[in-house]
GULUM-857445 format. One record per residue: residue in three letters; x, y, z of N, C-alpha, C in turn. Coordinates in steps of 0.1 Angstrom, whole numbers, plus 5000, padded with zeros to 4 digits. Example, Ala and Ser with C-alpha at 12.3 -4.5 7.8 and 13.67 -1.06 7.14 Angstrom:
BEGIN
Ala513249435078512349555078513249675078Ser512849785071513749895071512950005079
***
This chain:
BEGIN
Met324966774754323766734746322766844746Leu322166874734321266984734319866944739Asn319167034746317867024750316967124742Ile316067064735315167144725313767144730Lys313267264733311967284737311167364726Arg310067304722309267364711308067434717Phe307767554712306567624715305767644702Val304567604701303767624688302967754690Cys303267854682302867994684301968044673Asn301168144677300368224669299368154660Phe298568224652297568164644298068084632Phe299368094629299968024618300667884623Gln300467864637301067744643302567734640Glu303267834642304667844640305467784651Asn306567724648307467664658308467754663Cys308467784676309567864682310267764691Tyr311667764691312467674698313367744708Val313467684720314467734729315467614730Val316667644727317767534726318767564736Ser319067474745320067494756320867374757Asp321967384765322867274768323167264783Glu324167184786324467154800325067274807Thr325467374800326067504806324967594810Lys323667564807322567654810322467774801Glu323267784790323167894781322167834769Cys321467934763320467894754320368004742Val319667954732319268054721317768034719Val317168134714315768124709315768134694Ile315068044688315068034673313568064669Asp313468164661312068204655311068224666Cys311168334672310168364683308868424677Gly307968334674306668384668305668404678Ala305968404691304968424702304268554699Phe302868534698302068654695301068684707Tyr300468584713299568604724300368614737Ala299668684746300468704759300868574766Glu299968474765300368344772301568284764Glu301668304751302768244744304068314748Lys304068444749305268524753305668484767Ser304668474776304968434790305568294790Ala305068204782305568064782306968054779Val307368124768308768124764309668184775Ala309268304780310168374790310168294803Asp309068234807308968154819309868034818Tyr309867964806310667844805312167884807Ile312567994801313968034803314368064817Arg313468144824313768184837313668054847Asn312567974845312367864855313467754854Asn314067754842315167654840316567724842Ser316567844848317767914851318767924839Leu318167944827318867964815319368104812Thr320468114806321068244802320868254787Leu320068354782319768364768320968434761Arg321568374751322668444744322268494730His321368434723321068484710319568464707Leu318968554699317668544693317868534678Leu317568414673317868384659316568374651Ala316668424638315568414629315968334617Thr315368234613315668154601315368234589His314468334590314068424579313168534585Ala312868634577312268754582310768764578His309968664580308568664579307968694593Ile306868764593306268814606305868704615Asp305468594609304968484619306168424626His307368444622308568394629309168494638Asn308568614638309268724645308268814654Phe307068764655306068834664306668864678Gly307368764683307768774697309068844699Asn309668904689310968974691310869084701Pro309869174701309769274711309769224725Ala309069114727308969054741310269004746Ile311068934737312368884740313369004743Phe313269104735314069224737313769294751Lys312469304753312069374766312469284778Glu312269154778312569074789314069044791Phe314869034780316268984781317269084774Gly316769184768317669274761318469224749Ile317869114743318569054732317869094719Lys318669144709318169184696318269064686Pro317369054676317368944667318568944657Met318868824653319968804643319268744631Val319568784619318968734607319868754595Ser319668684584320468694573320468834567Ala321568884563321669024556320769024544Lys320568914537319768914525318268924528Asp317868924540316468944544316269084551Glu317269164549317269304556315969374552Val315569374539314369454535313169394542Leu313069264542311869204549311869224564Met313069224570313069244584312669384588Asn312969484579312569614581311069644578Ser310369534573308969554569308069464577Leu308469424589307669334597306369394601Ala306369524604305069584608304169594596Arg304669624584303869624572303369484569Gln304169384571303769244568302569214577Ser302669254590301569224599300269284595Glu300269404590299069474585298569414572Val299469384563299069334550298569194550Leu299369104557299168964557298168924568Cys298168994579297368944591296269044595Asn296269164589295269264592295469304607Ile296669304612296969334626297969454626Lys297669554633298669664636299369634649Leu300669624647301469584659301369694670Lys301369654682301269744693302669784698Glu303669704695304969724700305969744688Glu306869824689307869844679308869734679Met309269684667310169574666311569624669Pro312369554677313769594680314569594668Pro315669674668316569664656317269534656Val317769504644318569384643319969394650Gly320269294658321569304665322769274656Ala322569174647323669144638323069064626Tyr323669094615323269014603324168894600Leu323568794595324268664594324568644579Asp325668564576325968524563326468374564Glu326968324553327368184553328668154561Asn329368264565330468244574330168264588Ser328968294592328668314606328568184614Ile329168194626329068084636328368134648Ile327368064652326568104664326968014675Ser327668084685328168004697327368034709Phe327067924717326467934730326867814738Gly327067834751327467714758328667644752Ser328467504751329567424745329167384730His328267464724327767424711327867534701Gln327767504688327867604678326867564667Phe326267664661325467654649326167714637Ser326267644626326767714614325567754607Val325667854598324567914591324667874576Ile323667804571323667754557322667824549Pro322967914540321967984532321167894524Thr319767904525318867824517317767914511Pro318168004502317168104496316068024489Gly314968094488313868044480312568084487His312268044499311168094506311268244508Thr312468284512312868424512314268434507Pro314768544503316168554499317168514510Gly316868544522317768514533317468394542Ser316668314537316268194545317568114548Val317668054560318867974563318467854571Phe319367754570319367644580320367684591Leu319967644603320967654615321267514618Tyr322567484616323067344617324067324627Cys323767224636324767184646325367044642Lys326567054637327266934632327466824644Glu327766874656328066784666326866694670Glu325666754669324466684673323666634661Ser324166664649323466624637322066664636Ile321766804639320466854638320466984631Ala319367014625319267144617317867204619Phe317767334621316567404621316367464607Ser315267424601315167454587314267574584Gly313667634594312767744591311567694582Asp311267774572310267744562310767694549Thr312067644549312567594536312167444535Leu312167364545311867224545310967184556Phe309767124553308867064563308866914561Asn308166854570307866714570306966694557Met307466634547306766604534306366724526Ser306966834529306566954521307767054521Ile307467164515308467284516307767414517Gly308467514520307867644522307267704509Arg306367794510305767864499306767954492Thr306667974479307468064472306768174465Asp305468184467304668284460304468414468Phe305168424479305268554486306268644480Glu306268764484307168864479308568814481Phe309368824470310768784470311068634470Gly309968554470310168414469310568364455Ser311168244455311668184442311568034443Phe310767974435310667824435311967764429Ala312567834420313867784414314967784425Asp314967894432315967904443315767794454Ile314567774458314367674468314667534463Gln314467504451314867374445316367364446Gln317067464442318567464443318967444458Ser318367514467318667504481318467354486Leu317367294482317067164487318067064481Glu318567084468319566994462320867014470Met321167134473322467154481322367094494Ile321267104501321167034514321266884513Lys320666824503320866684501322266644499Arg323066724492324466694490325366724502Thr324966824510325766874521325666804534Leu324466784538324166734552324066584553Pro324566524564324366384565322966334565Ile322666214559321366174557320566154570Asp321266134582320666114594320366244602Thr320566354596320366484602318866494606Val318666534619317266554623316866704620Ile315666714614315266844609314166894618Tyr314367014624313267084632312767204623Pro311567184617311067284608310367404615Gly309967504607309267614612307867594615His307267494609305867454611305767304611Gly304967244619304767094619305867024627Gly305766894626306666804634307966784628Gln308866734637310266714632310366594623Thr311466584616311566474606313066454605Thr313466374595314966354592315166384578Leu316366414575316766444561316466314552Gly316866204558316666074551315166044547Glu314266074557312866064554312466154543Glu312966274543312566374533313066334519Val314366294519314966254506314166134500Arg313766054509313065924504311565954500Tyr310866034507309466044506308866174501Asn309666284504309066424501309166444486Pro308066464479308066474465308866594459Phe309066694468309866814464311366784465Met311766664470313166634471313566524462Gln312666484453312966374444313866424432
***
C-alpha cells in the first residue's frame, strides 16, 4: 500500500508529494519547496522514515513545481524526470522564476535525468506509475497513474472543481479539454486524484460536479 505525504510549498501553495511503500523506496513528485524550511521538511521526512529515494518526478515544467529540484539533487543526487514535450519549459525554469515571480534563483537547476513519454513506466519498491500525457496546461503535462492503488497525480491539469490555467506560454484550452475527455474515458471513476494545488478529490466527483468536465 502506498503512503502519500503532502507538503504544501512556496507562495503558490503547490503540492509536493513523497510517495513510498512497504519496501521503504519512494519517489518525490513536483518538488516545489522554495523556502529553507520546506526543503528541510521534505529531506527530513525521507531521512527520518529511512526511505530510499528512487525518482524525482515533475508532472510538468512550471517553476512552482520545480523550485526544490536543486535541493533534492544536492541531498540525494537524483535528477528530475519530465515529459520530453516540456523540454523547452524545463530549460527555462530560471527565466520563469524571474519573469513570473521576480526572483533570481540562487542555485542552478540540475539537468534532466530522463525524459518521459506515454510508454514510460516509473518503478519503485513494489509499485509502478504509468505516464498518461494530458497536454493543455503545458504541452508536456502528465498524469502519474498507479493502477494497483487506483490513484493519480494530476499536476495542474485537474483540480478539485477546477482545472489548470491555459493562458500561460504554450498553454491550450482546446488541448486540456481533450485531455480531460480522455481521462474520463480512460481511468476508473473511483480513481483518487492528488492535484498540484488544493485538496484531493476523486474522478467521480469531478465528472459529476466540475463544470469543466461536463
